[in-house]
VOSENU-263516 format. One record per residue: z, x, y of N, C-alpha, C in turn; residue in three letters; residue number from 1. Coordinates in nm, 2 decimals, m for minus. Example, Ala and Ser with C-alpha at 12.3 -4.5 7.8 and 13.67 -1.06 7.14 Angstrom:
+--------+--------+--------+--------+--------+--------+--------+--------+--------+-----+-----+
:   n_c3 :   n_c1 :   n_c2 :  ca_c3 :  ca_c1 :  ca_c2 :   c_c3 :   c_c1 :   c_c2 :  aa :   i :
+--------+--------+--------+--------+--------+--------+--------+--------+--------+-----+-----+
:   0.78 :   1.32 :  m0.57 :   0.78 :   1.23 :  m0.45 :   0.78 :   1.32 :  m0.33 : ala :   1 :
:   0.71 :   1.28 :  m0.22 :   0.71 :   1.37 :  m0.11 :   0.79 :   1.29 :   0.00 : ser :   2 :
+--------+--------+--------+--------+--------+--------+--------+--------+--------+-----+-----+
// end
This chain:
+--------+--------+--------+--------+--------+--------+--------+--------+--------+-----+-----+
:   n_c3 :   n_c1 :   n_c2 :  ca_c3 :  ca_c1 :  ca_c2 :   c_c3 :   c_c1 :   c_c2 :  aa :   i :
+--------+--------+--------+--------+--------+--------+--------+--------+--------+-----+-----+
:  m1.39 :  m3.93 :   2.37 :  m1.30 :  m3.96 :   2.32 :  m1.32 :  m4.11 :   2.21 : met :   1 :
:  m1.31 :  m4.09 :   2.08 :  m1.31 :  m4.22 :   2.03 :  m1.17 :  m4.28 :   2.03 : thr :   2 :
:  m1.16 :  m4.45 :   1.98 :  m1.07 :  m4.54 :   1.99 :  m0.96 :  m4.49 :   1.91 : ala :   3 :
:  m0.81 :  m4.55 :   1.90 :  m0.74 :  m4.51 :   1.87 :  m0.73 :  m4.52 :   1.73 : ala :   4 :
:  m0.68 :  m4.42 :   1.62 :  m0.71 :  m4.38 :   1.49 :  m0.54 :  m4.43 :   1.46 : gly :   5 :
:  m0.52 :  m4.34 :   1.35 :  m0.40 :  m4.31 :   1.28 :  m0.30 :  m4.29 :   1.34 : asp :   6 :
:  m0.17 :  m4.37 :   1.35 :  m0.08 :  m4.35 :   1.47 :  m0.04 :  m4.17 :   1.48 : pro :   7 :
:  m0.02 :  m4.14 :   1.31 :   0.04 :  m4.04 :   1.27 :  m0.09 :  m3.93 :   1.33 : val :   8 :
:  m0.20 :  m3.92 :   1.35 :  m0.28 :  m3.85 :   1.42 :  m0.28 :  m3.85 :   1.55 : asp :   9 :
:  m0.27 :  m3.95 :   1.63 :  m0.26 :  m3.99 :   1.75 :  m0.11 :  m3.89 :   1.80 : asp :  10 :
:  m0.02 :  m3.93 :   1.76 :   0.09 :  m3.86 :   1.75 :   0.11 :  m3.73 :   1.73 : ala :  11 :
:   0.06 :  m3.68 :   1.68 :   0.04 :  m3.49 :   1.68 :  m0.06 :  m3.48 :   1.76 : thr :  12 :
:  m0.17 :  m3.57 :   1.77 :  m0.25 :  m3.48 :   1.94 :  m0.20 :  m3.51 :   2.02 : leu :  13 :
:  m0.08 :  m3.61 :   2.04 :  m0.04 :  m3.62 :   2.19 :   0.09 :  m3.45 :   2.23 : ala :  14 :
:   0.15 :  m3.44 :   2.11 :   0.23 :  m3.36 :   2.11 :   0.16 :  m3.22 :   2.11 : leu :  15 :
:   0.03 :  m3.15 :   2.08 :  m0.07 :  m3.06 :   2.10 :  m0.07 :  m3.05 :   2.23 : leu :  16 :
:  m0.13 :  m3.14 :   2.28 :  m0.17 :  m3.17 :   2.41 :  m0.08 :  m3.12 :   2.54 : leu :  17 :
:   0.04 :  m3.21 :   2.50 :   0.15 :  m3.16 :   2.58 :   0.15 :  m3.02 :   2.66 : glu :  18 :
:   0.18 :  m2.95 :   2.50 :   0.22 :  m2.83 :   2.52 :   0.10 :  m2.76 :   2.58 : val :  19 :
:  m0.02 :  m2.76 :   2.60 :  m0.12 :  m2.74 :   2.63 :  m0.13 :  m2.72 :   2.76 : ala :  20 :
:  m0.09 :  m2.84 :   2.86 :  m0.09 :  m2.85 :   2.97 :  m0.03 :  m2.72 :   3.01 : gly :  21 :
:  m0.14 :  m2.65 :   3.13 :  m0.10 :  m2.59 :   3.24 :  m0.14 :  m2.65 :   3.36 : thr :  22 :
:  m0.07 :  m2.56 :   3.47 :   0.04 :  m2.50 :   3.46 :   0.19 :  m2.60 :   3.45 : pro :  23 :
:   0.26 :  m2.54 :   3.41 :   0.40 :  m2.64 :   3.45 :   0.53 :  m2.57 :   3.43 : lys :  24 :
:   0.53 :  m2.55 :   3.57 :   0.62 :  m2.48 :   3.66 :   0.79 :  m2.52 :   3.56 : pro :  25 :
:   0.86 :  m2.35 :   3.52 :   1.00 :  m2.39 :   3.44 :   0.98 :  m2.43 :   3.30 : gly :  26 :
:   0.88 :  m2.44 :   3.24 :   0.84 :  m2.48 :   3.13 :   0.74 :  m2.37 :   3.00 : asn :  27 :
:   0.77 :  m2.39 :   2.94 :   0.61 :  m2.30 :   2.81 :   0.52 :  m2.40 :   2.82 : val :  28 :
:   0.41 :  m2.28 :   2.86 :   0.25 :  m2.35 :   2.89 :   0.18 :  m2.22 :   2.80 : asp :  29 :
:   0.08 :  m2.25 :   2.81 :  m0.01 :  m2.19 :   2.72 :  m0.04 :  m2.01 :   2.78 : arg :  30 :
:   0.00 :  m2.03 :   2.88 :  m0.03 :  m1.91 :   3.01 :   0.13 :  m1.84 :   3.03 : arg :  31 :
:   0.23 :  m1.93 :   2.96 :   0.38 :  m1.84 :   2.99 :   0.46 :  m1.87 :   2.87 : arg :  32 :
:   0.52 :  m1.76 :   2.84 :   0.66 :  m1.79 :   2.73 :   0.78 :  m1.80 :   2.84 : asp :  33 :
:   0.89 :  m1.84 :   2.77 :   1.04 :  m1.78 :   2.83 :   1.14 :  m1.77 :   2.70 : leu :  34 :
:   1.19 :  m1.65 :   2.74 :   1.24 :  m1.58 :   2.67 :   1.16 :  m1.60 :   2.48 : gly :  35 :
:   1.30 :  m1.66 :   2.41 :   1.27 :  m1.66 :   2.28 :   1.16 :  m1.83 :   2.27 : asp :  36 :
:   1.11 :  m1.87 :   2.36 :   1.05 :  m1.98 :   2.32 :   0.89 :  m1.97 :   2.35 : leu :  37 :
:   0.83 :  m1.98 :   2.25 :   0.64 :  m1.93 :   2.25 :   0.57 :  m2.03 :   2.23 : arg :  38 :
:   0.48 :  m2.04 :   2.29 :   0.38 :  m2.13 :   2.33 :   0.34 :  m2.14 :   2.16 : phe :  39 :
:   0.33 :  m2.06 :   2.06 :   0.29 :  m2.08 :   1.91 :   0.41 :  m2.16 :   1.88 : glu :  40 :
:   0.56 :  m2.17 :   1.92 :   0.64 :  m2.18 :   1.82 :   0.64 :  m2.36 :   1.86 : ser :  41 :
:   0.58 :  m2.43 :   1.98 :   0.54 :  m2.52 :   2.00 :   0.44 :  m2.58 :   1.96 : phe :  42 :
:   0.34 :  m2.51 :   1.91 :   0.24 :  m2.57 :   1.85 :   0.29 :  m2.58 :   1.67 : leu :  43 :
:   0.32 :  m2.50 :   1.63 :   0.36 :  m2.53 :   1.47 :   0.43 :  m2.63 :   1.50 : gly :  44 :
:   0.56 :  m2.65 :   1.60 :   0.66 :  m2.79 :   1.57 :   0.62 :  m2.89 :   1.56 : gly :  45 :
:   0.46 :  m2.92 :   1.68 :   0.37 :  m3.00 :   1.67 :   0.33 :  m3.09 :   1.52 : ala :  46 :
:   0.25 :  m2.94 :   1.47 :   0.24 :  m2.96 :   1.35 :   0.36 :  m3.01 :   1.23 : val :  47 :
:   0.42 :  m2.94 :   1.23 :   0.49 :  m2.94 :   1.16 :   0.58 :  m3.07 :   1.13 : gly :  48 :
:   0.61 :  m3.17 :   1.28 :   0.65 :  m3.29 :   1.27 :   0.59 :  m3.37 :   1.22 : ala :  49 :
:   0.45 :  m3.36 :   1.21 :   0.36 :  m3.43 :   1.12 :   0.41 :  m3.57 :   0.98 : arg :  50 :
:   0.50 :  m3.42 :   0.93 :   0.58 :  m3.50 :   0.80 :   0.67 :  m3.64 :   0.87 : glu :  51 :
:   0.74 :  m3.58 :   0.93 :   0.85 :  m3.66 :   1.00 :   0.79 :  m3.82 :   1.06 : gly :  52 :
:   0.66 :  m3.80 :   1.06 :   0.61 :  m3.90 :   1.18 :   0.52 :  m3.99 :   1.08 : leu :  53 :
:   0.51 :  m3.92 :   0.97 :   0.41 :  m4.02 :   0.84 :   0.50 :  m4.15 :   0.81 : glu :  54 :
+--------+--------+--------+--------+--------+--------+--------+--------+--------+-----+-----+
// end
């Protein structure tokens, strides 16, 4: 791992890592979707949040 970089990059990575954690009982993770909540939606949301973090 490298030293802290750009805060926006760090925040985006944190969002991606949080959703990728498995298992997360009762929550969406990379092995389980819940109803209309999908893992891929959270990945897209993390990337889409970048503009708001800048």
